[in-house]
Each structure stands twice: as C-alpha cells, then as structure tokens.
C-alpha positions in Angstrom: 2.8 -13.2 3.3 3.4 -10.0 1.3 2.7 -9.3 -2.4 4.8 -6.8 -4.2 7.6 -7.7 -1.8 10.5 -7.2 -4.2 10.8 -3.5 -3.7 9.2 -0.3 -2.3 6.6 -0.6 0.5 6.4 -4.4 0.2 10.2 -4.8 0.7 10.2 -2.3 3.6 7.3 -4.1 5.2 9.1 -7.5 4.9 12.1 -6.0 6.7 9.9 -4.5 9.4 8.4 -8.0 10.1 11.8 -9.6 9.9 12.9 -7.5 12.9 10.3 -9.5 14.9 11.7 -12.8 13.7 8.9 -13.5 11.3 8.8 -16.1 8.6 7.8 -14.3 5.4 6.5 -15.5 2.1 7.8 -12.9 -0.5 5.6 -12.7 -3.6 6.4 -10.7 -6.8 7.3 -11.2 -10.5 11.0 -10.3 -10.2 13.0 -13.3 -8.8 16.3 -11.4 -8.7 14.8 -8.6 -6.6 12.9 -11.1 -4.4 16.1 -12.9 -3.7 17.6 -9.5 -2.6 14.6 -8.9 -0.4 15.0 -12.4 1.1 18.6 -11.6 1.9 17.6 -8.4 3.7 14.9 -10.2 5.6 17.4 -12.8 6.9 20.0 -10.0 7.7 17.3 -8.5 9.9 16.5 -11.6 11.9 13.6 -13.1 9.8 13.2 -16.1 7.5 12.2 -15.5 3.9 10.9 -17.7 1.1 10.5 -16.6 -2.5 7.4 -17.1 -4.7 7.4 -15.8 -8.2 3.9 -15.0 -9.3 1.8 -12.3 -11.0 -1.0 -11.3 -8.7 -3.3 -10.6 -11.7 -3.5 -14.4 -12.3 -6.2 -15.7 -9.9 -5.3 -19.4 -10.6 -1.6 -18.9 -9.9 -2.4 -17.0 -6.7 -4.5 -19.9 -5.5 -1.7 -22.3 -6.3 0.8 -20.0 -4.5 -1.4 -19.8 -1.4 -1.6 -23.6 -1.4 2.2 -23.9 -1.8 2.9 -21.5 1.0 0.7 -23.3 3.5 2.2 -26.7 2.5 5.8 -25.5 2.6 5.8 -23.0 5.4 2.6 -23.5 7.3 -0.7 -21.7 7.9 -0.7 -18.1 7.0 -1.4 -15.8 10.0 -1.1 -12.5 8.1 -1.7 -11.8 4.4 -0.7 -8.4 3.1 -2.0 -7.3 -0.4 0.4 -4.6 -1.6 1.4 -5.2 -5.2 0.7 -2.4 -7.7 1.5 -1.1 -11.2 0.5 2.2 -12.7 0.6 4.5 -15.8 1.5 8.2 -15.6 -0.5 9.6 -18.4 -3.5 11.8 -19.3 -6.5 9.5 -19.5 -7.1 10.5 -23.2 -3.8 8.8 -24.1 -4.1 5.6 -22.1 -5.0 2.5 -24.1 -7.7 0.0 -23.0 -5.1 -2.7 -22.5 -3.0 -0.5 -20.2 -6.0 0.5 -18.2 -7.1 -3.1 -17.8 -3.6 -4.2 -16.8 -3.4 -1.6 -14.0 -6.9 -2.7 -12.8 -5.9 -6.4 -12.9 -2.8 -5.9 -10.8 -3.6 -3.0 -8.5 -7.3 -3.8 -7.8 -8.0 -7.4 -8.8 -4.6 -8.5 -7.4 -5.8 -7.6 -3.9 -9.1 -9.3 -4.6 -7.5 -12.5 -5.9 -5.0 -12.5 -3.0 -7.8 -12.3 -0.5 -9.8 -15.0 -2.3 -6.7 -17.3 -2.2 -6.3 -17.1 1.5 -9.7 -16.3 2.9 -11.3 -19.7 2.8 -8.2 -21.2 4.5 -8.4 -18.6 7.3 -12.2 -19.1 7.6 -11.7 -22.8 8.3 -9.3 -21.9 11.1 -11.5 -19.0 12.2 -8.5 -16.8 12.6 -6.1 -14.7 10.5 -5.6 -11.1 9.4 -5.8 -9.7 5.9 -4.4 -6.2 5.3 -5.3 -4.2 2.1 -2.9 -1.5 1.2 -4.8 1.6 0.0 -3.9 5.2 -0.5 -5.2 8.7 0.0 -6.1 8.2 -3.7 -8.7 5.6 -2.7 -10.8 8.6 -1.7 -9.4 11.5 -3.7 -8.4 10.9 -7.3 -5.7 13.1 -9.0 -4.9 13.8 -12.6 -2.4 11.7 -14.6 -3.2 8.5 -12.6 -6.8 7.6 -13.5 -6.2 3.8 -13.6 -4.4 3.7 -10.3 -6.9 6.0 -8.6 -9.8 3.9 -9.9 -8.1 0.8 -8.7 -7.6 2.2 -5.2 -11.2 3.4 -5.1 -12.2 -0.1 -6.0 -10.1 -1.6 -3.1 -11.9 0.7 -0.7 -15.3 -0.4 -1.8 -14.2 -4.1 -1.7 -12.9 -3.6 1.8 -16.2 -2.2 3.1 -18.1 -5.1 1.7 -15.7 -7.8 2.9 -15.4 -6.3 6.4 -19.2 -6.1 6.7 -19.6 -9.7 5.7 -17.0 -10.9 8.2 -18.7 -9.0 11.0 -22.1 -10.4 10.0 -20.7 -13.9 10.2 -18.9 -13.1 13.6 -15.8 -14.4 12.0 -12.4 -14.6 13.7 -10.8 -13.5 10.5 -10.1 -9.7 10.5 -9.4 -7.3 7.7 -7.9 -3.8 7.9 -7.0 -1.2 5.3 -4.0 1.2 5.4 -4.2 4.5 3.5 -0.8 5.6 2.4 0.5 9.1 1.6 3.0 10.0 -1.1 6.1 7.8 -0.6 9.7 7.7 -1.7 9.6 4.3 -3.4 11.2 2.9 -6.5 8.0 3.0 -8.6 8.8 6.5 -10.0 11.8 5.0 -11.9 9.9 2.1 -13.5 6.2 2.9 -13.8 5.1 3.4 -17.4 5.0 7.1 -18.2 4.0 9.4 -21.0 5.0 12.5 -19.2 7.6 14.8 -20.6 9.3 15.1 -17.2 10.3 12.5 -14.7 7.4 11.6 -12.3 7.6 12.4 -8.6 5.4 11.9 -5.5 2.9 14.8 -5.1 2.7 16.7 -1.8 4.4 15.7 1.5 6.7 12.7 0.9 7.4 10.0 3.4 9.9 7.1 3.5 8.4 3.6 2.8 9.5 2.5 6.3 6.8 4.8 7.7 4.2 2.9 5.6 5.8 -0.4 6.7 5.3 0.4 10.4 1.6 1.3 9.8 1.1 -2.0 7.9 2.7 -4.0 10.7 0.6 -2.3 13.3 -2.6 -2.9 11.2 -1.6 -6.6 10.9 -1.4 -7.2 14.6 -4.2 -4.9 15.8 -7.9 -5.0 15.1 -8.1 -1.6 13.5 -10.6 -0.9 10.7 -8.5 1.7 8.9 -5.3 3.7 9.4 -4.4 7.0 7.9 -0.6 6.9 7.7 0.2 10.7 7.6 -1.5 14.0 7.9 -1.6 14.6 4.1 -3.6 11.4 3.8 -6.1 12.6 6.5 -6.2 16.1 4.8 -7.0 14.7 1.4 -9.7 12.3 2.6 -11.5 14.8 4.9 -11.0 17.6 2.5 -12.6 15.6 -0.3 -15.5 14.7 1.9 -16.5 18.3 2.4 -15.0 20.2 -0.6 -14.7 17.9 -3.6 -15.4 20.6 -6.1 -12.7 22.9 -4.7 -10.2 20.0 -4.8 -11.1 19.3 -8.4 -10.1 22.9 -9.3 -6.9 22.7 -7.1 -5.9 19.5 -8.8 -6.6 20.9 -12.2 -4.1 23.8 -11.4 -1.4 21.9 -9.5 -1.8 18.2 -10.2 0.1 18.2 -13.5 3.2 20.1 -12.6 3.1 18.8 -9.0 3.8 15.3 -10.2 6.8 16.0 -12.4 10.4 17.0 -11.7 12.4 19.4 -13.9 14.3 16.5 -15.4 13.3 15.2 -18.9 11.9 11.7 -19.0 13.4 9.0 -21.4 10.3 7.7 -23.3 12.2 4.5 -24.1 13.2 3.5 -20.5 12.1 0.1 -19.3 8.8 0.0 -17.3 7.2 -2.8 -15.3 3.6 -2.7 -16.6 3.8 -6.0 -18.4 7.1 -7.4 -17.2 9.3 -6.7 -14.2 12.3 -4.4 -14.7 15.5 -6.5 -14.3 17.7 -6.1 -11.3 17.6 -6.1 -7.6 15.6 -3.0 -6.4 15.4 -1.4 -3.0 12.6 -0.1 -0.8 13.6 3.6 -1.3 13.5 5.8 -4.4 15.4 8.9 -5.4 13.7 11.4 -3.1 15.5 10.9 0.1 16.3 14.6 0.7 12.6 15.6 0.7 11.2 12.4 2.4 10.2 12.4 6.0 11.2 9.5 8.3 8.4 9.9 10.8 4.7 10.7 10.8 3.2 12.4 13.9 -0.3 11.4 12.5 0.7 7.7 12.6 1.9 8.1 16.2 -1.4 9.6 17.2 -3.3 6.8 15.3 -1.3 4.0 17.0 -1.3 5.6 20.4 -4.9 6.8 20.5 -5.6 5.6 24.0 -2.8 7.8 25.3 -4.2 10.7 23.2 -7.7 10.3 24.6 -6.4 10.0 28.1 -4.5 13.3 27.8 -7.5 15.0 26.3 -9.7 13.8 29.1 -7.2 15.0 31.7 -6.9 18.4 30.0 -10.7 18.7 29.9 -11.0 17.9 33.6 -8.2 20.4 34.4 -10.0 23.0 32.3 -13.3 22.4 34.1 -11.5 22.6 37.5 -9.9 26.0 36.5 -13.2 27.4 35.3 -15.1 26.3 38.5 
C-alpha cells in the first residue's frame, strides 16, 4: 500500500514493487494519474488497485484501509509517502496554507499509520515505512511548512518505534530519509517565488528513493539515508547548526530557483490535484543521478564491515 502513488516517489516505488510481482493498493487524490500508475504497475509485472483518498482525512483513511483488506487481503507493507508543500517565505504563508501542508505531509503519515497499525498488531506482523527527508533534521528557507512536517514525522517515528519495541511487537517501522529528487512536485507545488522552483544540492532520480523504500520495507532497518547529501546535511546539522543557518541564509534562496520566471497563476495541488496523468520524474533529468553509492553502502553494510575488518587485519599484519 502506497500513499501519494500517482506520481513522483510514490509512483516510482509502486513500479519498483511491481517488478517483484507485488499486488499494490495505489492511494492518492488524482484518479487519472492513479490509473496511469496502475497501468505502469501492470506493465512491470505487478497488480494494481486504485483508491482515491485524501490522506489528510483520518476517517476516509480508516475506511480505505478497511476496503483494501476486504478487497485485496491483509496489508503486509504500508508506505506513507504523500506530501504537499508551499514554496514561499514564511512571512507570506497564510495559516490555512500552513495547516494544509501539515495535515497532508505530517498528519497524513500519522493517519495512515493509525489506519493500519491495529490491523497489523492483531496479526503481530507487518511493516510500516515512513518517508522522510534530510529536511526532517535540517530545515531550509522557503519551505517552512514542509520542513516542520518532516521534523514532526521524525519525532513521531521515534515514539512509535520505541513503543513497538517495548511491546515486543512483530510489527516493524522504518524511516527513509530522502535527498533532493527529480520529481514532478516542482511543477505543481504552490509557489510564491518569482522563479521556477528546483531541488537544492545534489539531485537524484526518484527510482533511487524507490529502491531505498523497497529495501526498508523488507528489511528490519531503523533508518536509511538514501544519498551522501542527506548524510552530510544530517551530520553537519548535528555538529554545526549555526554555521548551516548562515550558509542557508546565503545560498538557500537562489539555490532553490531556476533562471526561468514562474507563472503565478499556474495550477497547484495544495487543495486539489492537478489534472492529468503525471509521471515519476520531473524536468531535471540532465542533472539528476541514477545511482547513490551511499545507498549501496547502506544496503550492503555487512560487506563493507567485512572489507574494513580484512583491511584492518592486513594493516596490523604489515605493521607487525
């Protein structure tokens, strides 16, 4: 089960699971784009079923979880991925906009978890994946609501995981921290910027994130940092938060905008989905990376440790 499955990371993740022959419940607001995602899932060897729902509606999420289990069967993996955002200085954001981003991006993951957790607890098995970001640890300018929501998810994750460990539950939860990605959000997120928005820093294709999410879903890993920029931001903020404040103040505005003027009247998906069938990838293919060495290290850590141990033994042998 994947929320936000109609485009971007959610759609890429659905395709990644489809390659394993999975049956996937696809959740989002845009039926047309969900049907497109379902078609791609089936082209890649999986089975898809469409559920139109707004993750910010707790009651509807509960109803959807019940419908999925009735129509498809018990959910083994539940992936909370849906998001919306607003590119804007905080001083220009309205309370309604801030609440909407929080309702979808933060509470959407909470409501999704609520909807499936008790069902999984009764079976004493299942996996919940929360999709986070480097911005769960290090906020940046022009995205205050989104950064706040991702920070909230990280705190929620810590609490939930601790409770499940206390109860010795067979239900597991993991969080995946994403880098900047080449997704479709930059063409439909509400924006007050004068220039078109873009990902900041090193950019990766959504398929890189999809591979990390799939790995987290089938392995008992607490947390996965998908790319080196994610690791760099999180560790850097732990030791030098004040320095990063100043760096972001100098680079964070221009670094999130292209040279192309933005159309202030273009459609955005804050309140309603943007019509059409959207894809996983956005417009930054030329600068987006298809692989992440950091992800390889994270998912092959046993090999990495073995190599380090062998090198250490060799070093000691040469010294002696």
